[in-house]
VEXNU-576876 format. One record per atom (N, C-alpha, C, O): residue in three letters; atom name; x, y, z. Coordinates in nm, 3 decimals, decimal comma, m for minus. Example, Ala and Ser with C-alpha at 12.3 -4.5 7.8 and 13.67 -1.06 7.14 Angstrom:
NODE rest atom       X       Y       Z
NODE  ALA    N   1,319  m0,569   0,780
NODE  ALA   CA   1,230  m0,450   0,780
NODE  ALA    C   1,320  m0,330   0,780
NODE  ALA    O   1,424  m0,332   0,846
NODE  SER    N   1,285  m0,225   0,708
NODE  SER   CA   1,367  m0,106   0,714
NODE  SER    C   1,290   0,003   0,787
NODE  SER    O   1,341   0,114   0,804
// end
This chain:
NODE rest atom       X       Y       Z
NODE  MET    N  m0,895  m1,471  m2,281
NODE  MET   CA  m0,890  m1,407  m2,424
NODE  MET    C  m0,867  m1,222  m2,391
NODE  MET    O  m0,887  m1,158  m2,288
NODE  SER    N  m0,832  m1,190  m2,488
NODE  SER   CA  m0,806  m1,014  m2,499
NODE  SER    C  m0,842  m1,013  m2,613
NODE  SER    O  m0,830  m1,101  m2,698
NODE  ILE    N  m0,928  m0,830  m2,626
NODE  ILE   CA  m0,984  m0,777  m2,762
NODE  ILE    C  m0,921  m0,642  m2,701
NODE  ILE    O  m0,910  m0,586  m2,592
NODE  GLN    N  m0,873  m0,617  m2,886
NODE  GLN   CA  m0,791  m0,511  m2,940
NODE  GLN    C  m0,908  m0,391  m2,925
NODE  GLN    O  m1,027  m0,409  m2,955
NODE  LEU    N  m0,859  m0,278  m2,878
NODE  LEU   CA  m0,925  m0,175  m2,876
NODE  LEU    C  m0,891  m0,052  m2,928
NODE  LEU    O  m0,783  m0,017  m2,879
NODE  ALA    N  m0,948   0,053  m3,028
NODE  ALA   CA  m0,876   0,200  m3,069
NODE  ALA    C  m0,897   0,252  m3,025
NODE  ALA    O  m1,011   0,279  m3,061
NODE  VAL    N  m0,861   0,333  m2,918
NODE  VAL   CA  m0,841   0,452  m2,870
NODE  VAL    C  m0,792   0,598  m2,874
NODE  VAL    O  m0,675   0,623  m2,844
NODE  LYS    N  m0,862   0,675  m2,905
NODE  LYS   CA  m0,783   0,800  m2,940
NODE  LYS    C  m0,734   0,902  m2,811
NODE  LYS    O  m0,802   0,932  m2,713
NODE  LEU    N  m0,620   0,939  m2,837
NODE  LEU   CA  m0,573   1,035  m2,708
NODE  LEU    C  m0,596   1,172  m2,769
NODE  LEU    O  m0,587   1,192  m2,890
NODE  PRO    N  m0,627   1,267  m2,680
NODE  PRO   CA  m0,518   1,364  m2,718
NODE  PRO    C  m0,401   1,409  m2,670
NODE  PRO    O  m0,363   1,414  m2,553
NODE  GLU    N  m0,327   1,454  m2,803
NODE  GLU   CA  m0,214   1,449  m2,789
NODE  GLU    C  m0,076   1,470  m2,660
NODE  GLU    O   0,038   1,424  m2,650
NODE  SER    N  m0,157   1,560  m2,582
NODE  SER   CA  m0,081   1,592  m2,486
NODE  SER    C  m0,116   1,455  m2,371
NODE  SER    O  m0,041   1,412  m2,283
NODE  LEU    N  m0,190   1,429  m2,391
NODE  LEU   CA  m0,172   1,282  m2,265
NODE  LEU    C  m0,184   1,151  m2,322
NODE  LEU    O  m0,234   1,054  m2,265
NODE  ALA    N  m0,120   1,155  m2,475
NODE  ALA   CA  m0,047   1,061  m2,539
NODE  ALA    C   0,110   1,066  m2,469
NODE  ALA    O   0,170   0,982  m2,401
NODE  ASP    N   0,142   1,182  m2,510
NODE  ASP   CA   0,266   1,270  m2,414
NODE  ASP    C   0,315   1,174  m2,311
NODE  ASP    O   0,415   1,103  m2,311
NODE  GLU    N   0,213   1,189  m2,215
NODE  GLU   CA   0,203   1,202  m2,025
NODE  GLU    C   0,245   1,044  m2,047
NODE  GLU    O   0,339   1,022  m1,970
NODE  LEU    N   0,216   0,936  m2,115
NODE  LEU   CA   0,126   0,787  m2,142
NODE  LEU    C   0,299   0,755  m2,184
NODE  LEU    O   0,360   0,678  m2,111
NODE  ASP    N   0,365   0,814  m2,297
NODE  ASP   CA   0,475   0,810  m2,314
NODE  ASP    C   0,586   0,803  m2,229
NODE  ASP    O   0,669   0,712  m2,220
NODE  ARG    N   0,579   0,910  m2,166
NODE  ARG   CA   0,651   0,948  m2,047
NODE  ARG    C   0,641   0,860  m1,944
NODE  ARG    O   0,752   0,830  m1,900
NODE  LEU    N   0,558   0,813  m1,895
NODE  LEU   CA   0,533   0,715  m1,800
NODE  LEU    C   0,600   0,564  m1,826
NODE  LEU    O   0,656   0,492  m1,742
NODE  VAL    N   0,570   0,531  m2,006
NODE  VAL   CA   0,638   0,440  m2,036
NODE  VAL    C   0,827   0,417  m2,036
NODE  VAL    O   0,901   0,325  m2,002
NODE  SER    N   0,842   0,530  m2,083
NODE  SER   CA   0,968   0,561  m2,087
NODE  SER    C   1,050   0,560  m1,965
NODE  SER    O   1,157   0,499  m1,966
NODE  GLU    N   1,014   0,616  m1,873
NODE  GLU   CA   1,062   0,633  m1,711
NODE  GLU    C   1,047   0,475  m1,691
NODE  GLU    O   1,159   0,441  m1,651
NODE  GLY    N   0,980   0,381  m1,697
NODE  GLY   CA   0,959   0,287  m1,624
NODE  GLY    C   0,869   0,220  m1,614
NODE  GLY    O   0,871   0,099  m1,636
NODE  THR    N   0,704   0,329  m1,556
NODE  THR   CA   0,622   0,286  m1,475
NODE  THR    C   0,550   0,190  m1,497
NODE  THR    O   0,488   0,122  m1,415
NODE  PHE    N   0,561   0,175  m1,702
NODE  PHE   CA   0,458   0,107  m1,733
NODE  PHE    C   0,547   0,024  m1,814
NODE  PHE    O   0,659   0,076  m1,820
NODE  ALA    N   0,538  m0,085  m1,878
NODE  ALA   CA   0,603  m0,193  m1,964
NODE  ALA    C   0,601  m0,136  m2,099
NODE  ALA    O   0,697  m0,133  m2,175
NODE  SER    N   0,459  m0,082  m2,127
NODE  SER   CA   0,400  m0,037  m2,280
NODE  SER    C   0,289   0,066  m2,231
NODE  SER    O   0,255   0,097  m2,117
NODE  ARG    N   0,232   0,122  m2,394
NODE  ARG   CA   0,159   0,169  m2,371
NODE  ARG    C   0,016   0,143  m2,313
NODE  ARG    O  m0,060   0,217  m2,252
NODE  SER    N   0,005   0,007  m2,353
NODE  SER   CA  m0,098  m0,119  m2,353
NODE  SER    C  m0,115  m0,154  m2,236
NODE  SER    O  m0,221  m0,146  m2,174
NODE  ASP    N  m0,008  m0,196  m2,196
NODE  ASP   CA   0,024  m0,216  m1,992
NODE  ASP    C  m0,053  m0,074  m1,966
NODE  ASP    O  m0,162  m0,086  m1,910
NODE  ALA    N  m0,020   0,028  m1,990
NODE  ALA   CA  m0,039   0,148  m1,874
NODE  ALA    C  m0,209   0,168  m1,932
NODE  ALA    O  m0,283   0,189  m1,836
NODE  VAL    N  m0,269   0,168  m2,039
NODE  VAL   CA  m0,399   0,146  m2,057
NODE  VAL    C  m0,454   0,055  m1,965
NODE  VAL    O  m0,526   0,103  m1,877
NODE  ARG    N  m0,437  m0,058  m1,968
NODE  ARG   CA  m0,518  m0,180  m1,936
NODE  ARG    C  m0,472  m0,154  m1,790
NODE  ARG    O  m0,529  m0,242  m1,726
NODE  HIS    N  m0,391  m0,071  m1,695
NODE  HIS   CA  m0,410  m0,043  m1,577
NODE  HIS    C  m0,482   0,054  m1,530
NODE  HIS    O  m0,529   0,042  m1,417
NODE  ALA    N  m0,511   0,194  m1,622
NODE  ALA   CA  m0,589   0,263  m1,610
NODE  ALA    C  m0,705   0,197  m1,596
NODE  ALA    O  m0,745   0,179  m1,481
NODE  VAL    N  m0,784   0,145  m1,710
NODE  VAL   CA  m0,894   0,093  m1,748
NODE  VAL    C  m0,975   0,015  m1,610
NODE  VAL    O  m1,094   0,024  m1,579
NODE  GLU    N  m0,850  m0,073  m1,531
NODE  GLU   CA  m0,887  m0,173  m1,410
NODE  GLU    C  m0,898  m0,080  m1,315
NODE  GLU    O  m0,994  m0,085  m1,239
NODE  VAL    N  m0,807   0,017  m1,302
NODE  VAL   CA  m0,889   0,104  m1,152
NODE  VAL    C  m0,949   0,193  m1,171
NODE  VAL    O  m0,963   0,273  m1,079
NODE  LEU    N  m1,002   0,214  m1,282
NODE  LEU   CA  m1,177   0,288  m1,299
NODE  LEU    C  m1,270   0,175  m1,255
NODE  LEU    O  m1,336   0,175  m1,151
NODE  VAL    N  m1,266   0,101  m1,328
NODE  VAL   CA  m1,352  m0,035  m1,311
NODE  VAL    C  m1,366  m0,061  m1,152
NODE  VAL    O  m1,461  m0,070  m1,074
NODE  ARG    N  m1,242  m0,068  m1,143
NODE  ARG   CA  m1,276  m0,089  m0,925
NODE  ARG    C  m1,349   0,003  m0,854
NODE  ARG    O  m1,434  m0,007  m0,765
NODE  ALA    N  m1,289   0,110  m0,921
NODE  ALA   CA  m1,317   0,300  m0,848
NODE  ALA    C  m1,468   0,251  m0,862
NODE  ALA    O  m1,527   0,214  m0,760
NODE  GLU    N  m1,522   0,249  m0,967
NODE  GLU   CA  m1,689   0,209  m1,019
NODE  GLU    C  m1,708   0,131  m0,911
NODE  GLU    O  m1,764   0,186  m0,816
NODE  ASP    N  m1,665  m0,030  m0,896
NODE  ASP   CA  m1,717  m0,112  m0,818
NODE  ASP    C  m1,708  m0,095  m0,672
NODE  ASP    O  m1,765  m0,172  m0,595
NODE  ARG    N  m1,636   0,006  m0,632
NODE  ARG   CA  m1,649   0,046  m0,522
NODE  ARG    C  m1,760   0,141  m0,464
NODE  ARG    O  m1,839   0,102  m0,377
NODE  GLY    N  m1,762   0,300  m0,531
NODE  GLY   CA  m1,861   0,356  m0,561
NODE  GLY    C  m2,030   0,271  m0,598
NODE  GLY    O  m2,123   0,332  m0,546
NODE  ARG    N  m2,054   0,196  m0,645
NODE  ARG   CA  m2,158   0,071  m0,632
NODE  ARG    C  m2,207   0,064  m0,530
NODE  ARG    O  m2,310   0,121  m0,497
NODE  ILE    N  m2,109  m0,039  m0,435
NODE  ILE   CA  m2,102  m0,095  m0,355
NODE  ILE    C  m2,101   0,018  m0,241
NODE  ILE    O  m2,196   0,000  m0,166
NODE  ASP    N  m2,015   0,138  m0,203
NODE  ASP   CA  m2,096   0,253  m0,100
NODE  ASP    C  m2,228   0,252  m0,096
NODE  ASP    O  m2,305   0,217  m0,007
NODE  ARG    N  m2,256   0,320  m0,268
NODE  ARG   CA  m2,399   0,370  m0,266
NODE  ARG    C  m2,489   0,271  m0,235
NODE  ARG    O  m2,568   0,313  m0,151
NODE  ALA    N  m2,517   0,122  m0,276
NODE  ALA   CA  m2,581   0,005  m0,180
NODE  ALA    C  m2,603   0,001  m0,013
NODE  ALA    O  m2,699  m0,026   0,059
NODE  PHE    N  m2,475   0,037   0,008
NODE  PHE   CA  m2,475   0,005   0,158
NODE  PHE    C  m2,530   0,154   0,257
NODE  PHE    O  m2,574   0,173   0,370
NODE  ALA    N  m2,490   0,246   0,125
NODE  ALA   CA  m2,588   0,403   0,201
NODE  ALA    C  m2,757   0,383   0,207
NODE  ALA    O  m2,831   0,428   0,295
NODE  GLU    N  m2,787   0,318   0,110
NODE  GLU   CA  m2,909   0,310   0,076
NODE  GLU    C  m3,012   0,183   0,168
NODE  GLU    O  m3,133   0,175   0,191
NODE  GLY    N  m2,912   0,109   0,199
NODE  GLY   CA  m2,947   0,009   0,280
NODE  GLY    C  m2,935   0,074   0,438
NODE  GLY    O  m3,024   0,043   0,518
NODE  PHE    N  m2,832   0,157   0,480
NODE  PHE   CA  m2,872   0,234   0,586
NODE  PHE    C  m2,986   0,327   0,587
NODE  PHE    O  m3,075   0,322   0,672
NODE  ALA    N  m2,980   0,395   0,509
NODE  ALA   CA  m3,111   0,487   0,429
NODE  ALA    C  m3,232   0,433   0,506
NODE  ALA    O  m3,306   0,480   0,592
NODE  ARG    N  m3,222   0,307   0,438
NODE  ARG   CA  m3,373   0,207   0,428
NODE  ARG    C  m3,399   0,155   0,574
NODE  ARG    O  m3,516   0,134   0,607
NODE  HIS    N  m3,277   0,128   0,678
NODE  HIS   CA  m3,260   0,063   0,749
NODE  HIS    C  m3,173   0,133   0,831
NODE  HIS    O  m3,064   0,076   0,833
NODE  PRO    N  m3,178   0,259   0,916
NODE  PRO   CA  m3,103   0,336   1,017
NODE  PRO    C  m3,081   0,270   1,144
NODE  PRO    O  m3,177   0,214   1,198
NODE  ASP    N  m2,979   0,269   1,193
NODE  ASP   CA  m2,950   0,228   1,354
NODE  ASP    C  m3,067   0,305   1,413
NODE  ASP    O  m3,130   0,407   1,385
NODE  THR    N  m3,068   0,203   1,514
NODE  THR   CA  m3,157   0,298   1,661
NODE  THR    C  m3,077   0,371   1,756
NODE  THR    O  m2,957   0,389   1,775
NODE  ALA    N  m3,160   0,397   1,797
NODE  ALA   CA  m3,094   0,467   1,911
NODE  ALA    C  m3,021   0,407   2,015
NODE  ALA    O  m2,943   0,475   2,081
NODE  THR    N  m3,042   0,261   2,041
NODE  THR   CA  m3,058   0,177   2,142
NODE  THR    C  m2,907   0,103   2,054
NODE  THR    O  m2,798   0,074   2,102
NODE  GLU    N  m2,949   0,091   1,934
NODE  GLU   CA  m2,796  m0,015   1,911
NODE  GLU    C  m2,667   0,103   1,864
NODE  GLU    O  m2,549   0,074   1,849
NODE  ILE    N  m2,726   0,231   1,849
NODE  ILE   CA  m2,626   0,355   1,882
NODE  ILE    C  m2,545   0,314   1,991
NODE  ILE    O  m2,444   0,245   1,980
NODE  ALA    N  m2,605   0,373   2,130
NODE  ALA   CA  m2,579   0,339   2,254
NODE  ALA    C  m2,494   0,193   2,314
NODE  ALA    O  m2,436   0,191   2,422
NODE  ASP    N  m2,500   0,078   2,220
NODE  ASP   CA  m2,511   0,016   2,272
NODE  ASP    C  m2,364   0,006   2,196
NODE  ASP    O  m2,266  m0,030   2,261
NODE  ALA    N  m2,358   0,026   2,110
NODE  ALA   CA  m2,181   0,043   1,966
NODE  ALA    C  m2,129   0,148   2,041
NODE  ALA    O  m2,006   0,135   2,032
NODE  THR    N  m2,158   0,257   2,120
NODE  THR   CA  m2,038   0,357   2,180
NODE  THR    C  m2,011   0,279   2,281
NODE  THR    O  m1,890   0,274   2,306
NODE  ARG    N  m2,107   0,186   2,380
NODE  ARG   CA  m2,082   0,124   2,501
NODE  ARG    C  m1,944   0,067   2,500
NODE  ARG    O  m1,851   0,084   2,578
NODE  LEU    N  m1,963  m0,051   2,320
NODE  LEU   CA  m1,881  m0,151   2,352
NODE  LEU    C  m1,757  m0,052   2,326
NODE  LEU    O  m1,666  m0,055   2,409
NODE  ALA    N  m1,750   0,020   2,235
NODE  ALA   CA  m1,634   0,108   2,192
NODE  ALA    C  m1,558   0,124   2,296
NODE  ALA    O  m1,438   0,094   2,294
NODE  VAL    N  m1,643   0,194   2,441
NODE  VAL   CA  m1,572   0,282   2,541
NODE  VAL    C  m1,476   0,136   2,606
NODE  VAL    O  m1,357   0,128   2,633
NODE  GLU    N  m1,559   0,058   2,612
NODE  GLU   CA  m1,556  m0,055   2,701
NODE  GLU    C  m1,384  m0,113   2,675
NODE  GLU    O  m1,296  m0,134   2,759
NODE  SER    N  m1,384  m0,127   2,536
NODE  SER   CA  m1,294  m0,174   2,482
NODE  SER    C  m1,163  m0,132   2,469
NODE  SER    O  m1,062  m0,201   2,452
NODE  ILE    N  m1,175   0,016   2,480
NODE  ILE   CA  m1,076   0,105   2,468
NODE  ILE    C  m1,031   0,114   2,598
NODE  ILE    O  m0,909   0,124   2,609
NODE  GLU    N  m1,109   0,114   2,720
NODE  GLU   CA  m1,072   0,101   2,858
NODE  GLU    C  m1,019  m0,018   2,877
NODE  GLU    O  m0,960  m0,005   2,985
NODE  ASP    N  m1,000  m0,150   2,831
NODE  ASP   CA  m0,953  m0,269   2,847
NODE  ASP    C  m0,828  m0,289   2,803
NODE  ASP    O  m0,743  m0,369   2,842
NODE  GLU    N  m0,823  m0,191   2,698
NODE  GLU   CA  m0,608  m0,241   2,634
NODE  GLU    C  m0,529  m0,161   2,789
NODE  GLU    O  m0,558  m0,081   2,877
NODE  PRO    N  m0,461  m0,214   2,763
NODE  PRO   CA  m0,325  m0,175   2,869
NODE  PRO    C  m0,237  m0,103   2,767
NODE  PRO    O  m0,173  m0,160   2,678
NODE  TRP    N  m0,242   0,033   2,790
NODE  TRP   CA  m0,233   0,153   2,750
NODE  TRP    C  m0,114   0,171   2,821
NODE  TRP    O  m0,104   0,180   2,944
NODE  GLU    N  m0,011   0,177   2,727
NODE  GLU   CA   0,103   0,237   2,879
NODE  GLU    C   0,133   0,397   2,845
NODE  GLU    O   0,132   0,454   2,736
NODE  ARG    N   0,159   0,445   2,971
NODE  ARG   CA   0,211   0,575   2,938
NODE  ARG    C   0,301   0,595   2,877
NODE  ARG    O   0,403   0,531   2,855
NODE  TRP    N   0,255   0,713   2,838
NODE  TRP   CA   0,379   0,777   2,717
NODE  TRP    C   0,458   0,901   2,792
NODE  TRP    O   0,571   0,949   2,786
NODE  TRP    N   0,366   0,921   2,847
NODE  TRP   CA   0,452   1,089   2,903
NODE  TRP    C   0,513   1,032   3,036
NODE  TRP    O   0,579   1,104   3,110
// end
């Protein structure tokens, strides 16, 4: 189901929207606006998730032991790689 919305835009922005449609970037103004709203909603969702992770890490920060273990494992995994000499 779709809902029709009336949106007022400054003339300069509407002109840019029309340019994108005329260049074939979007099939119509509606398609362009729909795409823009989807991008905005996804960005806001990612921001909300990022903030939740940051709040969680702030409440439960890594311990020195966990950081040391992660560093050790990273170094070991790099050392285990069969690197080819490039020089």
